[in-house]
LOSELUM-45081 format. One record per atom (N, C-alpha, C): residue in one letter; z, y, x. Coordinates in steps of 0.2 Angstrom, whole numbers, padded with zeros to 4 digits, always signed. Layout:
AZYX ...
//
This chain:
M-0034+0087-0211 M-0040+0090-0209 M-0043+0092-0215 S-0045+0099-0215 S-0049+0101-0221 S-0056+0099-0222 L-0059+0097-0217 L-0066+0095-0217 L-0066+0087-0219 T-0071+0086-0223 T-0071+0079-0226 T-0077+0075-0223 P-0076+0070-0219 P-0081+0066-0216 P-0085+0062-0222 Q-0091+0060-0220 Q-0094+0055-0225 Q-0090+0049-0226 A-0092+0046-0232 A-0088+0040-0234 A-0089+0035-0229 G-0084+0031-0227 G-0085+0025-0223 G-0083+0027-0216 I-0084+0033-0214 I-0083+0035-0207 I-0076+0034-0204 M-0071+0035-0209 M-0064+0035-0207 M-0062+0027-0207 N-0066+0023-0209 N-0065+0016-0209 N-0067+0013-0202 I-0070+0017-0198 I-0072+0014-0192 I-0067+0015-0186 A-0065+0009-0184 A-0060+0009-0178 A-0064+0010-0172 L-0060+0014-0167 L-0063+0016-0161 L-0065+0010-0157 Y-0071+0010-0154 Y-0073+0004-0149 Y-0069+0005-0143 E-0066-0001-0141 E-0063-0002-0135 E-0066-0006-0130 G-0069-0004-0124 G-0072-0008-0120 G-0068-0012-0115 G-0071-0016-0111 G-0067-0020-0107 G-0064-0016-0101 K-0058-0018-0099 K-0055-0015-0093 K-0059-0015-0087 S-0058-0010-0083 S-0062-0010-0077 S-0058-0009-0070 S-0051-0008-0071 S-0047-0007-0065 S-0040-0010-0066 I-0037-0011-0061 I-0030-0013-0061 I-0026-0009-0056 A-0021-0006-0058 A-0017-0001-0054 A-0015-0005-0048 G-0016-0001-0042 G-0014-0004-0036 G-0018-0009-0032 R-0024-0010-0036 R-0028-0015-0033 R-0035-0012-0031 S-0038-0014-0025 S-0044-0012-0023 S-0050-0017-0023 D-0047-0023-0025 D-0052-0029-0024 D-0053-0032-0031 V-0053-0028-0036 V-0054-0030-0043 V-0060-0034-0045 L-0060-0039-0048 L-0066-0043-0050 L-0067-0042-0057 K-0071-0038-0059 K-0072-0037-0067 K-0077-0042-0070 L-0074-0046-0074 L-0077-0051-0078 L-0076-0050-0085 S-0076-0044-0087 S-0074-0042-0094 S-0079-0039-0098 S-0085-0038-0096 S-0090-0035-0099 S-0097-0038-0099 N-0097-0044-0097 N-0104-0048-0097 N-0109-0044-0093 E-0107-0042-0087 E-0112-0038-0083 E-0115-0043-0078 N-0121-0042-0076 N-0125-0046-0071 N-0122-0045-0064 P-0119-0051-0061 P-0116-0050-0054 P-0121-0048-0049 L-0128-0049-0050 L-0133-0047-0045 L-0135-0039-0046 G-0132-0036-0051 G-0134-0029-0052 G-0141-0029-0055 P-0144-0023-0054 P-0151-0022-0056 P-0156-0024-0051 P-0163-0025-0053 P-0168-0027-0048 P-0169-0021-0043 P-0170-0023-0036 P-0171-0018-0031 P-0177-0013-0034 A-0182-0015-0037 A-0187-0011-0039 A-0185-0006-0044 A-0180-0007-0048 A-0177-0003-0053 A-0173+0003-0049 I-0169+0001-0044 I-0165+0006-0040 I-0170+0011-0037 K-0176+0008-0034 K-0181+0012-0031 K-0184+0017-0036 A-0185+0014-0042 A-0188+0019-0047 A-0183+0024-0049 I-0177+0023-0050 I-0172+0028-0051 I-0172+0033-0046 S-0172+0032-0040 S-0172+0037-0035 S-0178+0041-0035 E-0184+0038-0036 E-0190+0041-0036 E-0191+0046-0042 A-0188+0044-0048 A-0188+0047-0054 A-0184+0053-0054 A-0179+0053-0050 A-0174+0059-0050 A-0177+0065-0048 V-0182+0065-0044 V-0185+0072-0042 V-0189+0075-0048 D-0190+0072-0054 D-0193+0074-0059 D-0189+0075-0066 V-0182+0075-0064 V-0178+0076-0070 V-0178+0083-0074 H-0181+0088-0070 H-0182+0094-0074 H-0188+0094-0079 R-0192+0088-0079 R-0197+0088-0084 R-0195+0084-0090 Y-0197+0085-0096 Y-0196+0082-0101 Y-0199+0075-0101 P-0196+0070-0104 P-0199+0063-0103 P-0204+0062-0109 S-0207+0056-0108 S-0212+0054-0113 S-0208+0053-0120 T-0212+0055-0125 T-0209+0054-0132 T-0211+0048-0135 D-0216+0045-0133 D-0219+0039-0136 D-0217+0032-0132 H-0214+0033-0126 H-0212+0027-0122 H-0218+0023-0121 A-0224+0025-0121 A-0230+0021-0121 A-0230+0016-0115 E-0229+0019-0109 E-0229+0015-0103 E-0224+0009-0103 L-0218+0011-0105 L-0213+0006-0105 L-0214+0000-0111 R-0216+0003-0116 R-0218-0002-0122 R-0224-0007-0120 A-0229-0004-0116 A-0234-0008-0113 A-0231-0013-0108 A-0227-0011-0104 A-0224-0016-0099 A-0220-0021-0103 I-0216-0020-0108 I-0212-0025-0111 I-0217-0029-0115 A-0222-0027-0118 A-0227-0031-0122 A-0230-0036-0117 K-0232-0034-0111 K-0235-0038-0106 K-0230-0044-0104 A-0224-0042-0103 A-0219-0046-0100 A-0217-0052-0105 Y-0217-0050-0111 Y-0215-0054-0116 Y-0220-0057-0121 G-0226-0055-0120 G-0232-0057-0124 G-0232-0055-0131 L-0230-0048-0132 L-0230-0045-0138 L-0235-0040-0139 E-0235-0036-0145 E-0239-0031-0146 E-0235-0024-0145 A-0238-0020-0141 A-0234-0013-0139 A-0233-0009-0145 E-0238-0009-0150 E-0237-0005-0156 E-0232-0007-0161 R-0229-0013-0159 R-0223-0015-0164 R-0217-0015-0160 I-0216-0011-0155 I-0210-0011-0151 I-0207-0004-0151 I-0201-0003-0152 I-0197+0003-0152 I-0192+0003-0147 C-0191+0008-0144 C-0186+0009-0138 C-0180+0013-0140 G-0174+0011-0138 G-0168+0015-0140 G-0163+0016-0134 V-0158+0019-0135 V-0152+0020-0130 V-0148+0014-0131 G-0150+0009-0127 G-0147+0002-0128 G-0150-0001-0135 S-0149-0007-0135 S-0151-0010-0142 S-0146-0008-0147 D-0140-0005-0146 D-0136-0003-0151 D-0140+0003-0155 E-0143+0007-0152 E-0147+0012-0155 E-0152+0010-0160 V-0156+0004-0158 V-0161+0001-0162 V-0157-0002-0168 L-0151-0005-0167 L-0148-0007-0173 L-0146-0002-0177 Q-0144+0004-0175 Q-0142+0010-0179 Q-0148+0012-0182 F-0154+0012-0179 F-0160+0014-0183 F-0161+0010-0189 V-0161+0004-0189 V-0162+0000-0194 V-0157+0000-0200 C-0151+0001-0198 C-0146+0002-0203 C-0147+0009-0207 Q-0148+0014-0203 Q-0149+0021-0206 Q-0155+0021-0210 A-0160+0018-0208 A-0167+0018-0211 A-0167+0014-0218 F-0163+0009-0218 F-0164+0004-0224 F-0158+0002-0228 A-0152+0006-0226 A-0146+0004-0230 A-0142+0011-0231 G-0139+0011-0236 G-0135+0017-0238 G-0129+0015-0243 A-0127+0021-0246 A-0122+0020-0251 A-0124+0015-0256 G-0119+0010-0258 G-0120+0005-0263 G-0124-0001-0261 D-0126-0001-0254 D-0129-0007-0251 D-0124-0011-0247 E-0126-0017-0246 E-0122-0021-0242 E-0126-0024-0235 I-0122-0024-0230 I-0124-0027-0224 I-0120-0033-0222 V-0123-0039-0221 V-0120-0045-0220 V-0119-0046-0213 Y-0113-0049-0211 Y-0112-0051-0204 Y-0107-0057-0204 T-0107-0060-0198 T-0102-0066-0198 T-0096-0065-0195 E-0091-0069-0196 E-0084-0067-0195 E-0082-0066-0187 H-0086-0069-0183 H-0085-0068-0176 H-0091-0064-0173 G-0094-0060-0177 G-0100-0056-0175 G-0098-0050-0171 F-0103-0047-0167 F-0102-0042-0163 F-0099-0036-0167 S-0094-0033-0164 S-0089-0028-0167 S-0093-0022-0170 M-0099-0021-0167 M-0103-0015-0169 M-0106-0016-0176 Y-0107-0022-0178 Y-0110-0023-0185 Y-0107-0019-0191 P-0100-0020-0192 P-0097-0017-0197 P-0097-0009-0196 I-0096-0007-0190 I-0096+0000-0188 I-0103+0003-0190 L-0108+0000-0189 L-0115+0002-0190 L-0116+0003-0198 A-0113-0002-0202 A-0113-0002-0209 A-0110+0004-0212 H-0104+0005-0209 H-0100+0011-0211 H-0104+0018-0209 M-0107+0018-0204 M-0110+0024-0202 M-0116+0026-0206 A-0119+0020-0209 A-0124+0021-0214 A-0122+0022-0221 G-0115+0022-0222 G-0112+0023-0229 G-0113+0016-0233 A-0115+0011-0230 A-0115+0004-0233 A-0109+0000-0233 T-0108-0005-0236 T-0103-0009-0236 T-0104-0015-0232 P-0099-0016-0227 P-0100-0022-0223 P-0097-0028-0226 V-0101-0034-0226 V-0099-0040-0229 V-0098-0046-0224 Q-0092-0048-0223 Q-0091-0053-0218 Q-0091-0060-0221 V-0095-0065-0218 V-0095-0072-0220 V-0093-0077-0215 A-0090-0082-0217 A-0087-0087-0212 A-0092-0091-0208 E-0090-0092-0202 E-0094-0097-0198 E-0092-0104-0198 A-0095-0108-0195 A-0093-0115-0195 A-0092-0118-0188 E-0085-0118-0187 E-0084-0121-0180 E-0087-0116-0175 R-0086-0110-0176 R-0088-0104-0171 R-0096-0104-0170 V-0099-0107-0175 V-0107-0106-0175 V-0109-0103-0182 V-0114-0099-0182 V-0116-0095-0188 V-0118-0101-0193 S-0116-0100-0199 S-0118-0104-0205 S-0124-0101-0209 V-0130-0104-0209 V-0135-0102-0213 V-0133-0102-0220 D-0130-0107-0222 D-0129-0108-0229 D-0124-0103-0232 N-0119-0101-0227 N-0114-0096-0229 N-0117-0089-0230 I-0122-0088-0225 I-0125-0081-0226 I-0130-0081-0232 L-0133-0086-0233 L-0138-0086-0239 L-0134-0085-0246 A-0128-0089-0246 A-0124-0088-0252 A-0121-0081-0253 A-0120-0078-0247 A-0117-0071-0248 A-0122-0065-0250 V-0128-0067-0250 V-0134-0062-0251 V-0134-0061-0259 T-0134-0054-0260 T-0134-0052-0267 T-0140-0047-0268 E-0141-0044-0274 E-0146-0039-0275 E-0144-0033-0271 A-0138-0032-0269 A-0136-0026-0265 A-0137-0027-0258 T-0138-0033-0255 T-0139-0034-0248 T-0145-0031-0246 R-0145-0028-0240 R-0151-0025-0237 R-0152-0027-0230 I-0147-0029-0227 I-0148-0031-0220 I-0143-0037-0218 V-0145-0042-0214 V-0141-0047-0212 V-0142-0046-0204 M-0136-0046-0201 M-0136-0045-0194 M-0132-0051-0190 L-0136-0053-0185 L-0132-0059-0181 L-0135-0059-0174 A-0131-0060-0170 A-0132-0061-0163 A-0134-0069-0161 N-0139-0070-0158 N-0141-0077-0156 N-0144-0077-0149 P-0140-0079-0144 P-0134-0082-0144 P-0128-0077-0146 A-0123-0079-0148 A-0118-0075-0151 A-0113-0072-0146 N-0110-0067-0147 N-0105-0064-0143 N-0099-0063-0148 P-0093-0066-0146 P-0090-0068-0140 P-0090-0076-0139 T-0093-0079-0144 T-0093-0087-0143 T-0098-0090-0138 G-0104-0087-0137 G-0109-0090-0133 G-0113-0095-0137 T-0111-0097-0143 T-0114-0102-0147 T-0121-0099-0150 M-0125-0104-0152 M-0132-0101-0155 M-0134-0106-0160 L-0138-0103-0165 L-0142-0107-0170 L-0148-0110-0167 P-0149-0116-0168 P-0156-0119-0166 P-0161-0115-0169 E-0167-0115-0166 E-0172-0111-0169 E-0175-0113-0176 E-0174-0120-0177 E-0176-0122-0184 E-0171-0119-0189 E-0165-0118-0188 E-0160-0115-0192 E-0161-0108-0193 L-0163-0105-0187 L-0164-0097-0188 L-0170-0096-0192 A-0175-0100-0192 A-0181-0100-0196 A-0179-0101-0203 R-0175-0106-0204 R-0173-0107-0211 R-0169-0101-0214 L-0165-0098-0210 L-0162-0092-0213 L-0167-0086-0214 A-0172-0085-0209 A-0177-0080-0210 A-0181-0081-0217 R-0183-0087-0217 R-0188-0089-0223 R-0184-0089-0230 G-0177-0090-0229 G-0173-0091-0235 G-0171-0084-0238 L-0172-0079-0234 L-0169-0072-0237 L-0174-0069-0242 P-0172-0066-0247 P-0176-0062-0251 P-0180-0057-0247 A-0186-0055-0250 A-0190-0050-0247 A-0187-0043-0246 H-0182-0042-0250 H-0179-0035-0249 H-0173-0035-0244 V-0172-0040-0240 V-0167-0041-0235 V-0170-0042-0228 I-0168-0037-0224 I-0170-0037-0217 I-0165-0042-0213 L-0168-0047-0209 L-0164-0051-0204 L-0165-0047-0197 V-0159-0045-0195 V-0159-0043-0188 V-0156-0048-0183 I-0161-0050-0178 I-0159-0055-0173 I-0157-0051-0167 D-0151-0050-0166 D-0148-0047-0160 D-0149-0051-0154 G-0154-0050-0149 G-0155-0055-0144 G-0153-0052-0137 A-0147-0049-0137 A-0145-0046-0130 A-0144-0052-0125 Y-0143-0058-0127 Y-0142-0063-0122 Y-0147-0068-0122 T-0153-0067-0125 T-0159-0071-0126 T-0161-0075-0119 E-0161-0071-0114 E-0164-0073-0108 E-0160-0079-0105 Y-0154-0079-0106 Y-0149-0084-0104 Y-0149-0091-0107 A-0153-0091-0113 A-0154-0097-0117 A-0160-0100-0115 E-0160-0105-0112 E-0166-0109-0109 E-0171-0110-0115 G-0177-0108-0114 G-0183-0110-0119 G-0183-0106-0125 Y-0178-0101-0126 Y-0178-0098-0132 Y-0181-0091-0131 T-0185-0089-0137 T-0188-0083-0136 T-0185-0077-0141 G-0179-0078-0143 G-0176-0073-0147 G-0178-0072-0154 G-0182-0076-0157 G-0185-0075-0163 G-0191-0071-0163 A-0195-0070-0158 A-0201-0066-0158 A-0206-0069-0162 E-0207-0075-0163 E-0212-0078-0168 E-0210-0076-0175 L-0204-0076-0177 L-0202-0074-0184 L-0203-0067-0185 A-0201-0063-0180 A-0203-0056-0181 A-0210-0054-0181 R-0214-0058-0178 R-0222-0057-0178 R-0224-0059-0185 D-0222-0065-0188 D-0224-0068-0194 D-0222-0065-0200 L-0215-0063-0200 L-0212-0060-0206 L-0211-0053-0206 P-0212-0049-0212 P-0212-0042-0212 P-0205-0040-0212 N-0200-0044-0213 N-0193-0042-0214 N-0188-0045-0209 V-0191-0046-0203 V-0187-0048-0197 V-0188-0043-0191 L-0182-0041-0188 L-0182-0037-0182 L-0178-0040-0177 M-0182-0041-0171 M-0178-0044-0165 M-0177-0038-0160 T-0170-0038-0158 T-0168-0033-0153 T-0167-0036-0146 R-0168-0032-0141 R-0166-0035-0134 R-0163-0029-0130 T-0161-0030-0125 T-0158-0025-0120 T-0159-0026-0113 F-0159-0021-0109 F-0159-0021-0102 F-0152-0021-0099 S-0147-0021-0103 S-0140-0021-0100 S-0138-0027-0097 K-0140-0033-0099 K-0138-0039-0097 K-0141-0042-0091 V-0147-0046-0092 V-0150-0049-0087 V-0153-0044-0082 Y-0155-0038-0084 Y-0158-0033-0080 Y-0153-0029-0076 G-0147-0030-0078 G-0142-0026-0075 G-0142-0019-0075 L-0144-0016-0081 L-0145-0009-0082 L-0140-0006-0087 G-0134-0009-0088 G-0130-0007-0093 G-0128+0000-0093 G-0127+0003-0086 G-0125+0010-0086 G-0130+0015-0088 L-0137+0013-0089 L-0142+0017-0091 L-0143+0017-0098 R-0141+0012-0102 R-0142+0011-0109 R-0149+0011-0111 I-0152+0006-0111 I-0159+0005-0113 I-0160-0001-0117 G-0163-0001-0123 G-0164-0007-0127 G-0171-0006-0131 W-0173-0011-0134 W-0179-0011-0138 W-0179-0016-0144 G-0183-0015-0149 G-0184-0019-0154 G-0191-0021-0156 Y-0192-0026-0159 Y-0199-0029-0161 Y-0199-0031-0168 A-0204-0028-0172 A-0204-0030-0179 A-0211-0028-0181 A-0212-0029-0188 A-0219-0027-0191 A-0220-0020-0190 R-0226-0018-0189 R-0228-0011-0188 R-0225-0006-0193 E-0225-0009-0199 E-0222-0004-0205 E-0215-0003-0204 M-0211-0008-0202 M-0204-0007-0201 M-0203-0002-0195 I-0207-0003-0189 I-0206+0001-0183 I-0208+0008-0185 D-0213+0009-0189 D-0215+0016-0191 D-0209+0020-0195 V-0206+0016-0199 V-0200+0019-0203 V-0195+0021-0198 M-0193+0017-0194 M-0187+0018-0189 M-0189+0023-0184 T-0195+0024-0182 T-0197+0029-0177 T-0197+0036-0180 R-0197+0037-0187 R-0196+0043-0190 R-0189+0046-0189 I-0184+0042-0188 I-0177+0044-0187 I-0175+0044-0179 R-0180+0041-0175 R-0178+0041-0168 R-0179+0048-0165 Q-0174+0050-0161 Q-0174+0057-0158 Q-0180+0056-0153 P-0185+0061-0153 P-0191+0061-0148 P-0189+0060-0141 F-0184+0063-0139 F-0182+0062-0131 F-0176+0058-0130 N-0176+0052-0134 N-0169+0048-0134 N-0169+0045-0127 L-0174+0043-0123 L-0174+0040-0117 L-0176+0045-0111 S-0172+0045-0106 S-0174+0050-0101 S-0179+0047-0096 T-0181+0052-0092 T-0186+0050-0087 T-0184+0044-0082 V-0177+0045-0080 V-0174+0040-0076 V-0174+0033-0080 Q-0172+0033-0086 Q-0171+0027-0090 Q-0178+0023-0091 L-0183+0027-0092 L-0189+0024-0093 L-0192+0021-0087 A-0191+0025-0081 A-0194+0022-0075 A-0190+0016-0073 A-0184+0016-0074 A-0180+0010-0071 A-0181+0004-0076 A-0182+0005-0082 A-0183-0001-0087 A-0190-0004-0085 Q-0195+0001-0084 Q-0202-0002-0083 Q-0202-0006-0076 A-0199-0003-0071 A-0199-0007-0065 A-0195-0013-0066 A-0190-0014-0069 A-0186-0020-0070 A-0190-0025-0074 V-0193-0023-0079 V-0197-0028-0083 V-0203-0030-0080 E-0206-0026-0075 E-0212-0028-0071 E-0210-0033-0066 D-0204-0034-0064 D-0202-0039-0059 D-0202-0046-0062 A-0207-0049-0061 A-0208-0056-0064 A-0203-0061-0061 N-0200-0060-0055 N-0196-0065-0052 N-0188-0064-0054 W-0187-0058-0057 W-0180-0056-0058 W-0176-0061-0063 V-0179-0061-0069 V-0176-0065-0074 V-0175-0072-0072 P-0180-0076-0070 P-0178-0083-0068 P-0173-0084-0062 N-0173-0079-0058 N-0168-0079-0052 N-0161-0079-0055 C-0160-0074-0059 C-0154-0072-0062 C-0151-0078-0067 T-0156-0080-0071 T-0154-0086-0076 T-0153-0092-0072 R-0156-0094-0067 R-0154-0100-0063 R-0147-0099-0060 L-0145-0094-0057 L-0139-0093-0055 L-0134-0093-0061 N-0135-0090-0066 N-0130-0090-0072 N-0129-0097-0074 A-0135-0101-0075 A-0134-0108-0078 A-0130-0112-0073 A-0131-0112-0067 A-0127-0116-0062 A-0120-0114-0063 Q-0118-0107-0062 Q-0111-0105-0062 Q-0108-0106-0069 R-0112-0105-0074 R-0109-0106-0081 R-0107-0114-0082 A-0111-0118-0080 A-0109-0125-0080 A-0103-0127-0076 R-0103-0124-0070 R-0097-0125-0065 R-0090-0122-0069 L-0091-0116-0072 L-0085-0113-0075 L-0083-0117-0081 T-0088-0119-0085 T-0086-0123-0091 T-0083-0130-0089 G-0085-0133-0084 G-0083-0139-0082 G-0076-0139-0079 A-0074-0133-0076 A-0068-0132-0073 A-0063-0131-0078 L-0065-0127-0083 L-0060-0125-0089 L-0058-0132-0092 R-0063-0136-0094 R-0062-0142-0097 R-0057-0147-0093 Q-0058-0147-0087 Q-0054-0151-0082 Q-0047-0148-0082 L-0046-0142-0083 L-0039-0139-0084 L-0036-0140-0091 G-0040-0143-0095 G-0037-0144-0102 G-0038-0138-0107 V-0043-0133-0105 V-0044-0127-0109 V-0051-0128-0113 A-0050-0127-0120 A-0056-0129-0124 A-0061-0123-0123 C-0067-0125-0123 C-0073-0120-0123 C-0079-0124-0126 D-0083-0120-0130 D-0089-0122-0132 D-0095-0122-0127 A-0100-0125-0127 A-0106-0124-0123 A-0109-0117-0124 S-0109-0113-0119 S-0111-0107-0120 S-0119-0106-0118 H-0122-0102-0121 H-0129-0101-0120 H-0130-0093-0118 A-0125-0090-0115 A-0125-0083-0113 A-0123-0083-0106 N-0121-0077-0104 N-0118-0076-0097 N-0111-0075-0097 F-0107-0079-0102 F-0100-0079-0102 F-0098-0085-0105 V-0092-0087-0105 V-0089-0092-0108 V-0082-0090-0112 L-0082-0092-0118 L-0076-0091-0122 L-0071-0097-0121 A-0065-0095-0117 A-0060-0100-0116 A-0055-0099-0121 R-0053-0105-0124 R-0048-0105-0130 R-0042-0109-0128 F-0036-0105-0127 F-0030-0108-0125 F-0026-0110-0131 G-0020-0113-0130 G-0016-0116-0135 G-0014-0111-0141 D-0013-0105-0139 D-0011-0100-0144 D-0011-0093-0141 E-0010-0088-0144 E-0010-0081-0142 E-0006-0080-0136 A+0000-0082-0136 A+0005-0081-0131 A+0002-0084-0124 E-0001-0090-0125 E-0003-0093-0118 E-0009-0089-0116 A-0014-0086-0120 A-0019-0082-0118 A-0017-0076-0115 V-0012-0073-0118 V-0009-0067-0114 V-0006-0068-0108 A-0003-0074-0107 A+0000-0076-0101 A-0005-0077-0095 V-0011-0080-0097 V-0016-0082-0093 V-0020-0075-0091 D-0021-0071-0096 D-0024-0064-0094 D-0019-0060-0089 L-0013-0060-0090 L-0008-0057-0085 L-0009-0061-0078 A-0009-0067-0078 A-0009-0071-0072 A-0016-0069-0068 L-0021-0069-0072 L-0027-0067-0068 L-0027-0060-0066 Q-0024-0055-0070 Q-0024-0048-0067 Q-0020-0048-0061 A-0015-0052-0060 A-0010-0053-0054 A-0015-0055-0048 E-0020-0058-0050 E-0025-0061-0044 E-0031-0056-0044 G-0030-0050-0047 G-0036-0045-0047 G-0042-0046-0051 I-0041-0051-0056 I-0047-0053-0060 I-0046-0050-0067 L-0051-0047-0070 L-0051-0044-0077 L-0056-0049-0081 V-0053-0051-0086 V-0057-0054-0092 V-0056-0051-0098 R-0059-0053-0104 R-0058-0049-0110 R-0054-0053-0115 R-0049-0050-0118 R-0045-0053-0124 R-0050-0051-0130 V-0050-0056-0134 V-0055-0056-0140 V-0051-0057-0147 K-0045-0055-0147 K-0041-0055-0153 K-0045-0052-0159 G-0048-0046-0157 G-0051-0042-0163 G-0057-0046-0165 Y-0060-0051-0162 Y-0065-0055-0164 Y-0063-0061-0168 G-0057-0062-0169 G-0054-0067-0173 G-0052-0073-0168 F-0051-0072-0162 F-0049-0077-0157 F-0042-0074-0153 P-0037-0074-0156 P-0031-0072-0153 P-0029-0076-0147 E-0031-0082-0147 E-0030-0087-0142 E-0036-0087-0137 G-0040-0083-0137 G-0046-0083-0133 G-0047-0078-0127 L-0050-0080-0122 L-0052-0075-0117 L-0059-0076-0115 R-0063-0071-0115 R-0070-0071-0114 R-0071-0070-0106 M-0074-0074-0103 M-0075-0074-0096 M-0082-0073-0094 T-0084-0068-0091 T-0091-0067-0088 T-0092-0072-0083 V-0098-0074-0083 V-0101-0079-0077 V-0103-0075-0071 G-0099-0076-0066 G-0101-0072-0060 G-0106-0076-0055 D-0106-0073-0049 D-0110-0077-0044 D-0106-0083-0041 E-0108-0086-0036 E-0104-0092-0034 E-0097-0091-0031 A-0097-0085-0027 A-0090-0083-0024 A-0085-0081-0030 Q-0088-0077-0035 Q-0084-0074-0040 Q-0081-0080-0045 T-0086-0084-0046 T-0084-0090-0050 T-0079-0094-0047 G-0080-0095-0040 G-0075-0099-0037 G-0068-0096-0037 R-0068-0089-0036 R-0061-0085-0036 R-0058-0086-0043 L-0062-0086-0048 L-0059-0086-0055 L-0056-0093-0056 I-0060-0098-0054 I-0058-0105-0055 I-0051-0106-0051 A-0051-0104-0045 A-0045-0104-0041 A-0039-0101-0044 A-0040-0095-0047 A-0034-0092-0051 A-0032-0096-0057 L-0037-0098-0060 L-0035-0102-0066 L-0032-0109-0064 T-0034-0112-0059 T-0030-0118-0056 T-0023-0116-0054 K-0022-0111-0051 K-0016-0109-0049 K-0011-0108-0055 W-0014-0104-0060 W-0010-0104-0066 W-0008-0110-0069 R-0013-0115-0070 R-0011-0121-0073 R-0006-0125-0068 E-0007-0125-0062 E-0002-0129-0058 E+0005-0126-0058 G+0005-0119-0060 G+0012-0116-0061 G+0015-0118-0067 Q+0011-0121-0072 Q+0014-0124-0078 Q+0017-0131-0078 A+0015-0134-0072 A+0017-0141-0071 A+0024-0142-0070 
//
């Protein structure tokens, strides 16, 4: 190719999403993408339908109504909230605004695969640090920080492990970073971790902390791509300068506002998830499959080796069930399994039990 892309772009591996179909099957149970088995709130579906008649109109550029609704629901300040096309876009904003050539972005070894991609997009160097038994290590992160470090990115709870840092450790990390380093707390799964607020207090108190959240998981709006971030007003102002003014459509804004205003939705979904997550974790352990306690809406099952994980994946596909292989995250022996509803979890456990009995 005679055209020369920006440095770092050709180091980006193309993202590969979870499978969604199995040839010849019409009863596929997709447990590969951490989607809410209940879907979106009915209020959001109604809002989508009502907003459709106005799609010839340009949407709001300041997202004022959605930001106000988020602020009310989560006890935050609307002027310190920025909205994006999924939380991925908010992560992209912070990388583009605060990192570039010669800078470093730190992430952990089993961290979300988008983190090094976002570093390369900004022309920065991704720096991977080791975790400790599949949990983020604060000491390892702090030891990796240099004068060139601009951003530390971590998900809490983490994907694909489901593990999380206790809030006191998260605070130790935030307060231990130099003032020139931004801590990004990616909170896509925050609602599923009981009693956890996603680092909101740290983002309120410290000028170099950004908390991000999404409507894709607990609110079931992954197909619409809506996310948001919360940080000091000064950081939000910088990021807003590179945000496309019409980045969220009329339909996206209406659906997200209706979803976040449904006060019963999150507790209903998280109660279901907690019960079925415990059920799935218990079943895996009874079958002799290793798994950590998860604080998200999925469980990372760790089999004996990669060959066994592949065999289980194929056995589940034969039963019409899709889970996610996570070799690219450093777990060739792992399968990440989304927590479904009662019937879906029962179907998954039955398929896993059938596989195990076939090994006897």
